[in-house]
C-alpha positions in Angstrom: -34.0 -34.7 -34.1 -37.7 -34.2 -33.5 -38.8 -36.3 -36.5 -35.9 -38.9 -36.0 -37.2 -39.5 -32.4 -40.6 -40.8 -33.7 -38.9 -43.5 -36.1 -39.9 -46.8 -34.6 -39.4 -50.4 -35.6 -42.0 -53.3 -35.9 -41.8 -53.6 -32.1 -42.8 -49.9 -31.5 -39.5 -48.9 -30.1 -37.2 -46.4 -31.5 -34.8 -47.5 -34.3 -32.1 -45.7 -32.4 -30.2 -48.1 -30.0 -29.5 -45.5 -27.3 -33.2 -44.3 -27.4 -34.6 -47.8 -27.4 -32.2 -48.8 -24.4 -33.9 -46.0 -22.2 -37.3 -47.0 -23.5 -36.6 -50.6 -22.3 -35.9 -49.2 -19.0 -39.2 -47.5 -18.9 -38.3 -44.1 -20.1 -40.6 -41.7 -22.0 -39.2 -39.4 -24.7 -40.1 -35.9 -23.6 -38.7 -33.5 -26.4 -35.4 -32.8 -28.3 -32.9 -30.5 -27.0 -31.5 -28.7 -30.2 -28.4 -27.1 -28.6 -27.6 -29.7 -25.9 -23.7 -29.1 -26.6 -22.3 -26.2 -28.2 -18.5 -26.0 -28.6 -16.9 -22.9 -30.3 -13.2 -22.1 -30.9 -10.7 -20.4 -33.4 -10.2 -22.1 -36.7 -6.7 -22.8 -35.3 -8.1 -24.6 -32.5 -10.6 -26.6 -34.7 -7.6 -27.5 -37.0 -5.6 -28.8 -33.9 -8.7 -30.6 -32.2 -9.6 -32.4 -35.5 -6.3 -32.8 -37.6 -8.2 -31.3 -40.2 -7.8 -28.2 -42.6 -10.7 -25.9 -43.1 -9.8 -23.7 -46.1 -13.3 -21.8 -46.6 -16.2 -21.0 -44.8 -18.9 -23.8 -44.5 -20.1 -26.8 -42.9 -17.7 -29.7 -42.4 -17.9 -33.4 -41.5 -15.8 -34.2 -38.6 -15.3 -37.9 -38.0 -17.0 -39.4 -35.1 -18.9 -36.1 -34.5 -22.7 -36.3 -34.5 -23.2 -32.9 -36.3 -21.3 -30.6 -38.7 -19.1 -28.0 -37.6 -19.6 -24.6 -38.9 -16.5 -22.7 -40.0 -16.7 -18.9 -40.6 -13.3 -17.5 -41.8 -14.2 -14.1 -41.6 -14.9 -14.4 -37.9 -12.3 -17.0 -37.1 -14.6 -19.2 -35.6 -15.7 -22.7 -35.8 -18.9 -23.7 -34.0 -20.0 -27.3 -33.2 -23.8 -27.5 -32.1 -25.1 -30.9 -31.2 -28.9 -32.0 -30.6 -29.9 -34.3 -27.9 -33.2 -35.8 -26.7 -34.5 -35.4 -23.4 -36.1 -38.6 -21.8 -37.8 -39.2 -18.5 -37.3 -42.2 -16.2 -39.9 -42.6 -13.7 
């Protein structure tokens, strides 16, 4: 996220539409928030929530999620950790 937040177009604004929207409203990008949302559940819960099967430990793409889900079969857990970006509006 730290690197991504610095990518700009020819107009000097972010290439990301949401960051660009905030910039156009006068916001300043402050810093990444590496763990802005963390969701942990059992594998059964994750399979129920996603209508997917997680047969082994690993990282999985979940449709419409912004980050991968980490599945740990030995611990019977799935963890989703999403990054975000702090911006300041004055």
